[in-house]
ROLUM-76094 format. One record per residue: residue number from 1; residue in one letter; x, y, z of N, C-alpha, C, O in turn. Coordinates in steps of 0.02 Angstrom, whole numbers, plus 50000, padded with zeros to 5 digits. Layout:
<nodes>
(NUM,A,(X,Y,Z),(X,Y,Z),(X,Y,Z),(X,Y,Z))
...
</nodes>
This chain:
<nodes>
(1,X,(53264,49781,49645),(53204,49762,49635),(53203,49724,49556),(53234,49748,49508))
(2,X,(53168,49670,49554),(53168,49640,49488),(53127,49657,49445),(53072,49670,49470))
(3,X,(53130,49664,49382),(53098,49688,49338),(53042,49629,49309),(53044,49570,49326))
(4,X,(52992,49660,49261),(52957,49596,49239),(52989,49566,49186),(52964,49512,49169))
(5,X,(53042,49586,49154),(53073,49543,49111),(53121,49487,49147),(53138,49434,49120))
(6,X,(53138,49507,49209),(53183,49458,49254),(53144,49401,49285),(53168,49350,49310))
(7,X,(53076,49417,49279),(53034,49368,49319),(52989,49346,49263),(52936,49375,49254))
(8,X,(53010,49292,49222),(52961,49262,49162),(52896,49247,49198),(52843,49263,49170))
(9,X,(52895,49217,49259),(52834,49188,49282),(52772,49244,49303),(52712,49237,49314))
(10,X,(52804,49288,49302),(52753,49357,49319),(52723,49377,49267),(52671,49409,49278))
(11,X,(52740,49367,49206),(52699,49387,49152),(52633,49334,49143),(52574,49349,49131))
(12,X,(52665,49261,49155),(52611,49210,49150),(52557,49221,49204),(52500,49213,49182))
(13,X,(52562,49236,49263),(52514,49250,49312),(52471,49312,49315),(52412,49316,49332))
(14,X,(52516,49366,49294),(52498,49426,49297),(52425,49437,49247),(52379,49472,49270))
(15,X,(52420,49411,49190),(52381,49441,49140),(52322,49375,49146),(52275,49385,49109))
(16,X,(52318,49322,49179),(52272,49274,49194),(52233,49273,49263),(52268,49268,49313))
(17,X,(52180,49277,49268),(52155,49270,49335),(52089,49221,49332),(52034,49240,49311))
(18,X,(52104,49154,49357),(52054,49109,49342),(51999,49121,49416),(52023,49119,49472))
(19,X,(51926,49133,49402),(51900,49144,49469),(51848,49093,49477),(51793,49107,49453))
(20,X,(51855,49032,49509),(51815,48979,49535),(51761,48999,49566),(51703,48983,49556))
(21,X,(51790,49046,49618),(51733,49076,49672),(51667,49099,49624),(51611,49077,49633))
(22,X,(51683,49143,49576),(51621,49177,49540),(51573,49113,49505),(51512,49110,49510))
(23,X,(51609,49073,49476),(51577,49005,49445),(51534,48972,49511),(51474,48959,49506))
(24,X,(51563,48964,49555),(51523,48929,49605),(51468,48963,49637),(51415,48934,49649))
(25,X,(51479,49028,49652),(51431,49067,49674),(51382,49075,49631),(51326,49080,49655))
(26,X,(51388,49078,49566),(51326,49105,49510),(51299,49044,49508),(51238,49047,49504))
(27,X,(51326,48978,49508),(51292,48919,49489),(51252,48917,49555),(51191,48920,49551))
(28,X,(51281,48913,49614),(51238,48889,49680),(51181,48933,49673),(51129,48905,49688))
(29,X,(51172,49010,49651),(51111,49051,49650),(51076,49044,49587),(51033,49088,49588))
(30,X,(51073,49021,49548),(51036,49013,49490),(50990,48970,49484),(51000,48919,49516))
(31,X,(50940,48973,49452),(50873,48913,49452),(50897,48865,49419),(50948,48860,49384))
(32,X,(50843,48818,49436),(50864,48747,49405),(50855,48757,49325),(50898,48732,49288))
(33,X,(50805,48790,49301),(50788,48792,49236),(50862,48807,49200),(50883,48773,49153))
(34,X,(50898,48866,49231),(50946,48889,49192),(51009,48830,49200),(51055,48823,49159))
(35,X,(51000,48794,49258),(51055,48748,49256),(51056,48689,49199),(51102,48661,49169))
(36,X,(50987,48683,49197),(50970,48628,49143),(50986,48660,49074),(51003,48621,49029))
(37,X,(50984,48716,49064),(50998,48750,48999),(51084,48749,48983),(51106,48737,48927))
(38,X,(51121,48761,49036),(51194,48748,49050),(51207,48680,49034),(51252,48669,48994))
(39,X,(51170,48622,49064),(51192,48567,49051),(51182,48540,48978),(51220,48502,48949))
(40,X,(51121,48569,48951),(51106,48548,48877),(51154,48579,48830),(51164,48553,48775))
(41,X,(51189,48642,48849),(51252,48656,48803),(51302,48619,48808),(51342,48622,48761))
(42,X,(51316,48577,48859),(51373,48547,48863),(51414,48560,48917),(51459,48519,48925))
(43,X,(51412,48609,48959),(51453,48639,49004),(51425,48612,49076),(51436,48647,49126))
(44,X,(51400,48569,49080),(51372,48543,49151),(51446,48520,49181),(51452,48542,49239))
(45,X,(51490,48492,49164),(51558,48479,49208),(51574,48548,49250),(51600,48547,49306))
(46,X,(51558,48601,49220),(51594,48661,49253),(51550,48674,49327),(51566,48713,49372))
(47,X,(51497,48635,49326),(51456,48642,49390),(51490,48612,49450),(51470,48626,49507))
(48,X,(51548,48567,49438),(51583,48535,49490),(51646,48573,49517),(51684,48556,49563))
(49,X,(51648,48629,49476),(51726,48661,49483),(51711,48689,49573),(51662,48717,49597))
(50,X,(51770,48668,49605),(51758,48686,49681),(51765,48761,49679),(51780,48793,49629))
(51,X,(51752,48787,49740),(51744,48863,49756),(51830,48862,49794),(51840,48832,49847))
(52,X,(51867,48887,49768),(51934,48888,49805),(51967,48961,49793),(51943,48997,49749))
(53,X,(52012,48979,49825),(52052,49035,49810),(52129,49007,49803),(52154,48985,49855))
(54,X,(52165,49006,49747),(52224,48988,49743),(52279,49041,49749),(52280,49090,49712))
(55,X,(52317,49031,49790),(52370,49083,49809),(52415,49098,49731),(52423,49059,49684))
(56,X,(52435,49153,49739),(52479,49182,49686),(52550,49135,49694),(52579,49115,49643))
(57,X,(52571,49121,49750),(52619,49080,49754),(52615,48999,49742),(52661,48958,49745))
(58,X,(52555,48991,49730),(52554,48922,49709),(52551,48910,49629),(52578,48867,49594))
(59,X,(52507,48966,49614),(52519,48977,49544),(52570,48979,49507),(52579,48946,49456))
(60,X,(52615,49026,49539),(52691,49031,49515),(52725,48963,49520),(52758,48945,49472))
(61,X,(52721,48930,49567),(52749,48861,49567),(52717,48823,49508),(52753,48797,49465))
(62,X,(52656,48819,49508),(52640,48772,49450),(52656,48783,49384),(52673,48739,49344))
(63,X,(52649,48861,49372),(52676,48894,49302),(52759,48877,49299),(52786,48862,49246))
(64,X,(52781,48880,49334),(52868,48872,49337),(52889,48801,49315),(52937,48785,49281))
(65,X,(52830,48752,49349),(52846,48677,49324),(52799,48654,49279),(52782,48595,49283))
(66,X,(52778,48686,49242),(52744,48683,49172),(52784,48695,49116),(52818,48746,49104))
(67,X,(52776,48634,49074),(52830,48644,49001),(52783,48646,48956),(52746,48598,48948))
(68,X,(52776,48698,48923),(52738,48731,48877),(52753,48681,48801),(52709,48659,48764))
(69,X,(52809,48675,48795),(52830,48636,48736),(52795,48570,48736),(52758,48556,48688))
(70,X,(52802,48528,48785),(52789,48467,48798),(52720,48461,48825),(52697,48404,48831))
(71,X,(52682,48515,48843),(52621,48513,48869),(52621,48459,48941),(52579,48414,48945))
(72,X,(52659,48467,48983),(52661,48429,49038),(52679,48477,49093),(52710,48529,49081))
(73,X,(52657,48458,49161),(52671,48472,49226),(52721,48425,49261),(52708,48367,49277))
(74,X,(52788,48462,49272),(52830,48418,49295),(52837,48416,49380),(52858,48468,49406))
(75,X,(52824,48368,49417),(52812,48359,49492),(52869,48314,49520),(52903,48277,49485))
(76,X,(52875,48321,49577),(52924,48262,49609),(52917,48197,49611),(52961,48157,49628))
(77,X,(52848,48180,49590),(52822,48107,49577),(52824,48086,49507),(52821,48027,49492))
(78,X,(52828,48131,49466),(52845,48121,49389),(52810,48177,49347),(52801,48235,49367))
(79,X,(52792,48152,49287),(52771,48204,49241),(52709,48199,49215),(52704,48153,49174))
(80,X,(52653,48234,49225),(52580,48232,49212),(52573,48268,49134),(52574,48330,49128))
(81,X,(52566,48231,49086),(52539,48262,49034),(52470,48284,49020),(52422,48246,49024))
(82,X,(52466,48345,49002),(52400,48366,49002),(52380,48371,48917),(52400,48415,48879))
(83,X,(52341,48322,48901),(52321,48329,48833),(52255,48350,48820),(52219,48365,48867))
(84,X,(52236,48353,48758),(52161,48387,48754),(52109,48355,48780),(52063,48381,48812))
(85,X,(52118,48281,48762),(52064,48242,48797),(52060,48240,48867),(52004,48235,48892))
(86,X,(52101,48242,48897),(52105,48245,48982),(52078,48319,49003),(52039,48327,49049))
(87,X,(52100,48365,48968),(52067,48434,48981),(51998,48439,48981),(51962,48457,49028))
(88,X,(51978,48418,48909),(51900,48416,48881),(51870,48372,48940),(51824,48399,48969))
(89,X,(51885,48318,48959),(51853,48271,49011),(51857,48307,49078),(51806,48307,49112))
(90,X,(51905,48334,49099),(51902,48360,49164),(51862,48429,49167),(51843,48453,49221))
(91,X,(51853,48457,49112),(51789,48516,49119),(51733,48495,49088),(51690,48539,49085))
(92,X,(51720,48445,49065),(51663,48410,49022),(51635,48458,48954),(51577,48469,48937))
(93,X,(51683,48474,48930),(51680,48503,48867),(51699,48471,48813),(51724,48415,48819))
(94,X,(51690,48500,48748),(51706,48461,48685),(51774,48479,48667),(51796,48534,48679))
(95,X,(51812,48426,48634),(51886,48445,48614),(51889,48429,48532),(51942,48430,48501))
(96,X,(51832,48417,48506),(51837,48410,48426),(51783,48440,48409),(51741,48452,48453))
(97,X,(51770,48464,48328),(51722,48504,48313),(51756,48561,48261),(51812,48564,48235))
(98,X,(51705,48601,48257),(51736,48665,48217),(51768,48709,48268),(51760,48709,48329))
(99,X,(51810,48750,48226),(51868,48797,48273),(51830,48860,48255),(51808,48879,48200))
(100,X,(51827,48893,48323),(51801,48965,48326),(51848,49014,48281),(51908,48999,48284))
(101,X,(51835,49061,48246),(51867,49120,48229),(51902,49144,48283),(51879,49137,48340))
(102,X,(51963,49176,48272),(52006,49206,48319),(51975,49270,48339),(51968,49285,48399))
(103,X,(51953,49315,48284),(51920,49369,48301),(51853,49379,48256),(51843,49351,48202))
(104,X,(51806,49426,48290),(51741,49445,48250),(51767,49506,48210),(51794,49550,48242))
(105,X,(51763,49513,48151),(51748,49569,48118),(51690,49601,48098),(51649,49582,48055))
(106,X,(51692,49667,48145),(51622,49699,48165),(51584,49717,48096),(51525,49704,48084))
(107,X,(51632,49753,48051),(51612,49776,47994),(51580,49728,47946),(51545,49753,47902))
(108,X,(51587,49670,47949),(51569,49619,47912),(51498,49585,47936),(51465,49545,47903))
(109,X,(51482,49611,48001),(51415,49585,48037),(51353,49614,48005),(51354,49672,47983))
(110,X,(51301,49578,48003),(51234,49609,47989),(51209,49658,48042),(51244,49658,48092))
(111,X,(51158,49699,48042),(51130,49733,48100),(51111,49695,48152),(51111,49722,48207))
(112,X,(51094,49639,48148),(51064,49602,48201),(51120,49582,48235),(51123,49596,48295))
(113,X,(51176,49546,48203),(51231,49522,48241),(51265,49585,48269),(51286,49581,48326))
(114,X,(51272,49643,48237),(51314,49704,48274),(51282,49713,48339),(51318,49720,48389))
(115,X,(51202,49713,48344),(51170,49721,48406),(51196,49664,48453),(51221,49685,48505))
(116,X,(51195,49609,48447),(51214,49559,48481),(51284,49569,48505),(51298,49563,48565))
(117,X,(51331,49586,48455),(51405,49599,48489),(51403,49664,48519),(51451,49668,48557))
(118,X,(51372,49713,48520),(51364,49777,48553),(51334,49753,48628),(51357,49779,48679))
(119,X,(51296,49714,48632),(51259,49700,48695),(51316,49683,48747),(51310,49700,48806))
(120,X,(51372,49648,48722),(51414,49622,48773),(51479,49673,48768),(51534,49661,48793))
(121,X,(51465,49721,48740),(51531,49781,48729),(51554,49825,48805),(51517,49868,48829))
(122,X,(51605,49809,48830),(51633,49842,48886),(51594,49817,48947),(51586,49855,48995))
(123,X,(51566,49747,48949),(51531,49734,48996),(51591,49687,49050),(51631,49644,49030))
(124,X,(51582,49710,49115),(51616,49677,49157),(51608,49616,49187),(51552,49595,49171))
(125,X,(51641,49573,49228),(51636,49516,49255),(51570,49514,49298),(51529,49468,49295))
(126,X,(51564,49571,49339),(51510,49587,49387),(51456,49576,49356),(51416,49531,49371))
(127,X,(51450,49625,49298),(51397,49628,49261),(51361,49582,49239),(51301,49577,49249))
(128,X,(51404,49536,49199),(51406,49469,49173),(51364,49431,49232),(51307,49409,49222))
(129,X,(51395,49426,49288),(51374,49374,49344),(51296,49388,49356),(51250,49348,49354))
(130,X,(51295,49453,49370),(51217,49483,49387),(51178,49472,49328),(51125,49446,49344))
(131,X,(51182,49483,49261),(51144,49458,49213),(51136,49388,49207),(51079,49373,49190))
(132,X,(51169,49346,49214),(51166,49275,49216),(51120,49249,49269),(51083,49200,49258))
(133,X,(51120,49283,49333),(51057,49267,49387),(50995,49293,49375),(50944,49261,49382))
(134,X,(50998,49363,49353),(50935,49400,49349),(50903,49390,49279),(50847,49414,49276))
(135,X,(50925,49361,49221),(50898,49349,49163),(50836,49313,49159),(50832,49258,49187))
(136,X,(50794,49336,49132),(50741,49281,49121),(50751,49235,49066),(50789,49253,49021))
(137,X,(50724,49181,49063),(50739,49127,49013),(50675,49101,48988),(50672,49043,48969))
(138,X,(50621,49139,48985),(50561,49130,48954),(50552,49152,48893),(50562,49212,48884))
(139,X,(50532,49111,48839),(50535,49113,48777),(50611,49106,48736),(50665,49113,48765))
(140,X,(50603,49092,48678),(50664,49071,48640),(50725,49130,48630),(50785,49116,48630))
(141,X,(50701,49187,48622),(50748,49238,48617),(50782,49256,48686),(50841,49273,48684))
(142,X,(50751,49253,48743),(50776,49260,48807),(50811,49199,48830),(50852,49210,48875))
(143,X,(50807,49145,48812),(50852,49082,48823),(50914,49089,48765),(50961,49051,48774))
(144,X,(50917,49124,48718),(50972,49126,48679),(51016,49191,48710),(51078,49193,48707))
(145,X,(50973,49246,48741),(51013,49295,48767),(51063,49262,48828),(51122,49273,48839))
(146,X,(51017,49218,48863),(51051,49199,48929),(51117,49158,48909),(51171,49173,48935))
(147,X,(51111,49102,48857),(51156,49068,48828),(51211,49107,48802),(51267,49082,48808))
(148,X,(51207,49164,48776),(51267,49201,48751),(51301,49236,48809),(51362,49242,48812))
(149,X,(51248,49264,48866),(51279,49303,48922),(51318,49250,48954),(51376,49266,48965))
(150,X,(51297,49175,48976),(51332,49123,49006),(51402,49112,48968),(51453,49123,49000))
(151,X,(51406,49094,48907),(51460,49073,48871),(51510,49145,48890),(51563,49129,48917))
(152,X,(51503,49194,48883),(51542,49251,48894),(51568,49254,48968),(51627,49263,48982))
(153,X,(51515,49245,49017),(51542,49245,49095),(51589,49186,49101),(51640,49194,49135))
(154,X,(51577,49118,49068),(51608,49068,49094),(51684,49068,49042),(51736,49039,49058))
(155,X,(51677,49095,48999),(51741,49118,48963),(51784,49159,49004),(51844,49145,49005))
(156,X,(51758,49218,49047),(51789,49278,49070),(51805,49260,49140),(51847,49294,49169))
(157,X,(51780,49215,49167),(51795,49208,49240),(51849,49126,49224),(51894,49109,49263))
(158,X,(51834,49096,49176),(51864,49020,49194),(51898,49001,49133),(51959,48998,49138))
(159,X,(51872,48985,49074),(51906,48962,49010),(51959,49007,48987),(52015,48985,48973))
(160,X,(51943,49074,48981),(51992,49120,48958),(51997,49188,49012),(51989,49248,49001))
(161,X,(52010,49163,49056),(52017,49222,49102),(52071,49267,49082),(52121,49242,49056))
(162,X,(52067,49337,49092),(52109,49401,49084),(52087,49438,49149),(52033,49436,49179))
(163,X,(52158,49482,49164),(52146,49537,49214),(52098,49599,49188),(52062,49631,49226))
(164,X,(52103,49610,49111),(52065,49664,49089),(51993,49660,49127),(51967,49604,49133))
(165,X,(51960,49715,49153),(51893,49713,49178),(51837,49706,49142),(51782,49702,49170))
(166,X,(51845,49705,49081),(51788,49695,49031),(51789,49630,48987),(51843,49600,48992))
(167,X,(51754,49607,48955),(51755,49555,48905),(51784,49575,48853),(51768,49628,48825))
(168,X,(51832,49537,48831),(51890,49555,48785),(51859,49526,48708),(51807,49494,48705))
(169,X,(51892,49540,48659),(51867,49531,48584),(51877,49443,48572),(51851,49415,48523))
(170,X,(51918,49405,48623),(51927,49338,48621),(51874,49310,48651),(51867,49249,48642))
(171,X,(51828,49344,48689),(51770,49318,48715),(51717,49314,48666),(51669,49275,48672))
(172,X,(51723,49351,48624),(51654,49365,48575),(51642,49312,48519),(51582,49301,48512))
(173,X,(51677,49280,48482),(51662,49231,48435),(51616,49175,48459),(51576,49157,48416))
(174,X,(51612,49150,48507),(51562,49096,48527),(51494,49122,48533),(51450,49080,48526))
(175,X,(51476,49188,48545),(51409,49211,48538),(51362,49204,48492),(51301,49212,48495))
(176,X,(51404,49183,48441),(51362,49184,48368),(51343,49112,48367),(51309,49091,48321))
(177,X,(51361,49076,48412),(51365,48993,48395),(51316,48957,48439),(51305,48898,48428))
(178,X,(51286,48989,48487),(51241,48971,48545),(51183,48913,48528),(51157,48878,48571))
(179,X,(51172,48911,48473),(51121,48858,48443),(51150,48797,48435),(51118,48747,48449))
(180,X,(51213,48793,48412),(51254,48733,48396),(51315,48728,48445),(51365,48698,48424))
(181,X,(51316,48755,48506),(51372,48759,48537),(51415,48695,48538),(51476,48696,48532))
(182,X,(51378,48635,48546),(51417,48583,48572),(51457,48550,48496),(51490,48498,48496))
(183,X,(51446,48590,48441),(51479,48567,48378),(51540,48599,48374),(51569,48598,48319))
(184,X,(51571,48634,48430),(51634,48676,48425),(51690,48655,48470),(51676,48625,48522))
(185,X,(51755,48670,48454),(51800,48639,48488),(51829,48688,48550),(51877,48726,48543))
(186,X,(51797,48682,48602),(51810,48736,48667),(51875,48737,48678),(51909,48789,48686))
(187,X,(51900,48668,48681),(51971,48653,48708),(52035,48692,48679),(52079,48723,48708))
(188,X,(52024,48680,48614),(52068,48722,48567),(52067,48793,48579),(52116,48829,48582))
(189,X,(52013,48808,48585),(51998,48886,48582),(52038,48917,48654),(52062,48973,48648))
(190,X,(52045,48887,48709),(52073,48913,48763),(52127,48871,48784),(52160,48887,48833))
(191,X,(52139,48822,48753),(52212,48795,48777),(52280,48813,48720),(52337,48790,48727))
(192,X,(52260,48853,48672),(52306,48886,48638),(52312,48967,48643),(52346,49003,48607))
(193,X,(52272,48985,48692),(52276,49067,48691),(52329,49085,48748),(52343,49144,48760))
</nodes>
């Protein structure tokens, strides 16, 4: 039997599970008002993510053919370079602007931000999806809560997927920047993780 060390591609696929089905299901069921907020935030391109189940066999094959150092996918027809600009264009996100901090220092947060941080502590993808669908967007405070929840949801199931069942510390820095979310470099956040 092969060990994890003998199968390098295992580590690549084991720790990341992109869930396009969750995105399409939630997007299909949400109200038009929420879709408009998402478009306003700059995540409109994510509405076109197809609902698909990608087999682990295909993921392993793609990962085996991806050259991390050169940032390209080697195929029988040639090499496909995956640049920040192409990635950002495909996903409809920004690829320039301010860089998010890698980690939030809880001890340096004020009481209001601690409450925001704690609101997504140990929250699962299922709960995030339910909250995105059920949350009210009436009033400015509820709109902000929706934006924060959506940002964590979209990271957890697509931009920064992990197999950890709850939102991780890597998902939290953007929740403090929902007012100016378009000014941040999303592409660099998840392409280097």
